[in-house]
N, C-alpha and C positions, 0 to 999 in steps of 0.2 A: 713420350710413350709411357704407358702404365701397364702393369701386369694385372690380369683379372683371373682369379682362381674360382672355379665352379665345382662345388662339392656335391657328392651323392648323385641323385638323378639328373641334376642340372647339366652334368657333363654330356648327356645324350643330346641336349638341344644344340650344342655347338660342335659336338663330335670330339671334344678334347677337354681335359681337366684344367687346362690353363691356356690363355690367349693373351696377346699383347695388342693394345689398341692405342690410337693416337689421342693426345690431349694432355693437359697439365692440371687443370682443375677438375673437381668432382663432376661438375655438369658437363664439361667437355669430354671426359672419359666415358661417362655413361651414355652421352649422346652418340659418340662413335661406336660404342658397343651395340646399341640398339640398331644403328644403321647397318652394321655388319652382320648382326645376328637378330633379325626381327622376331624370331621365335621367342626371344627373351622378354618381349612385351607382356607375356603372361606372368612374368616375374617382376619386372620393373615398370612402374607407371611413368610413361614418357612425359606426362604433363608436370608431375611433381618431382620426377627423378628420385623417387624413393621406392623401396621394395613394396610390393603388394602384400596384403595379409597372407600369412603362411610362409613368409620368407624373411631371412635375416641377412644384413649386409654389414661387413666390417671394413672400414676405411683405414688403412695402415694400422690395423689392430684395434681400432676404436669403433664401437657400435654406432652406426650412422644416426641412430636416434639421439645421440649426444652431440651431433654436429649440426650447427644451425645454418651454415653458409655453404652454398654450392660452389663458391669461389675457392674453397679449401684446396690447396695443392695436394696431389695424391700420387703415390708411386705403386700402391698395391690395393686391390679390392678383393674381398672374399665374399662369396654369396652362397648361402645354403638354405635348404628348406627347413622350416621350424620342426617338422616331425623327425628331422635328423639332428635336432639340437635341443630337444627338451620336452615335447609333449609326450604323454604316456601312450605307447603303442597298444593296439588291441590285445596283443599277446606279448608279454614282456619276456624276452629271451635272457636267461640268466646263466652266468658262467661262474662256477665255484672254483676258486684257486686254492690249491693245497700249499702247505708249508714247503714241501719239496720244490714246487714250482717257484715259489717266492725266492727260495735260496738260489735257484738257478738263475732267475732274472736278476737278482741283486749281484751275483758274481759277474754276470754279463755286463751290467751297467757299470760296475766298479772297474772292470777291465777297460772299458771304453774311456772312462774318466781318467784313469791312470795314464793312458797313452797320450792324452791331450791337455790335461788340466790338473792343477795342484791346489785344490781348495784349502783354505785355512780355517774356515768356519762353515758349518752346515746350518741352514735355516729351514726348519720344518713347518709346513703349513698345517695347523691344527684343524681337524684331527687326523685326516687321512694320511698326512705325511709323517706322522710321528714314528711309526714302526719302520717304514722304509729308511727314514733318516738315521735312526739308531743302527740299523743293519749296515747301511752304507758307511757310517762312521767307523764301524769295526773293520770293514774291508779297506777303507782308505786311511785308517790311522788318524782320523780327525776327532779330537776329543771335545772340541767346542761346538755344542749344539744349541741353537737358539730357536725360538718359536714366534709365530704370529698366527692369528686366527682370522680367517675370512669365511663368511657364511654364504652359501649359494643354494645347496639342495635343502629341501624341506621334507622329503620323504622319498620312497622308492619311485623312481621315474618322474618325480616332481621337482621343479626348480623354483627358487625365488626369482623375482623379476630381474634382479641384478645383484652382483656380489657386494658385500659391504665389510669393512674392517671392524671386527669385534674385539680383537686384542692386538695392540701394537707390538712391534718387535721388542723382544725381551732383553736385548743386550747391544753391545757396541760392535759395529762392523766397519767403521771408517777406515779406509785404506787397505781393507783386506779382500782377499779373493773368496767369494761366496758361492756355495752350491745351494740353490733353492730347490726343495724337494716336496713333491706331493705324490699321492698314490696314482692319480689318473688325470689326464687332460681331456675333458669332454667338450664343452663349448670352448674352453680355453679362457673364459672370463676370469676365473679365480686366479689362475697363474699369471694372467696378464696384469691384474690389479696387484697381486703380490710382488711381481717384479718391479712395477712402478713404485710401490711403497718402499721396497728395499733400496731402490736407487736413491731415494731421498736421504738415506743415511750415509751417502758418499763412499760406497765400497770401491775398491780398485777395479773389480770385475765381478760380474754375476753370470753364472751358468745355471741352467735348469735341468731337472731330472724328474721323471715319473716312471712308474712301473708299466703303465699302459697309456696309450693315446687312442682317441677315437678317430675314425677316418675323416670326420667332418670338422675336427677341432680347428679353431682359428689360431691356436697357439701350439706349435709343434716344439716340444722341449728339445734342448740340446742333446740329451741322452734319454733313451726310453728302452723298455724291454720288449714291448710288443704292441700290436695294433688290433683292436677288437671293436665290433659294433654292438656287443652285448652288455648287459648290466653286470658288472663284476662284483662278486662277493668275496672279500678277502677273509682269510682264516681268523683274523682278529675281530671280525664284526659279525660272526655267525648269529649270535644271540640277538644282537640289535636288528639284523635282517629278519629273523623270525618274528620278532615283536612287531616290526613295522608291517610285515606281510599280514599278520593277524589283524592289525588295526585298520589296514586298507580294505579288508574284506567287507 
């Protein structure tokens, strides 16, 4: 059996955000899914067993476009429409977050972390994770803050085709409990890649945190402050946001 999560409007096709279907390999699971829910043929090509244009599929957290064999064993599949994961909407909904709201969210996240985890080092994903990491370090009493840089977004409402590592981890985390921090988990690709990279450095354990997650994200962090489907503008990026908005006109 495998779990299939359907995000955004796809939930209406099967009447549930999550279903379990029979099968062990990717081909078997998708075949069972289409037999049980034929309405999904508008989403999945039954001949190629790949998502049709306009949809994205993650297989155990990996973009299906990076998977060459249908014989790959699978335990979870996430499917979402592209317009909920990256294309620019006709009218961009924007949410400006105040410093007061940031302080409330940080306090909430820190409280959740203290009750279940004791990190020794914080790793901030540049650039969005820098300020949240610094604030969390104060609340958690963690002085050791390291960074790595992963690029995904190219502008407001525009994403690169895939994330890439621009700057490696700046310190040693072997055998340590790590808290990986970013500002938001949208598609989840940035945090997914960051977690994989951090794991190469052999930490004892890695937990993740973000101020916000999107309803369609493929990577739900261990700790987060809220869920939103809007483009979030944080108080430390107001000028950059204004500049990018002017350039996009």
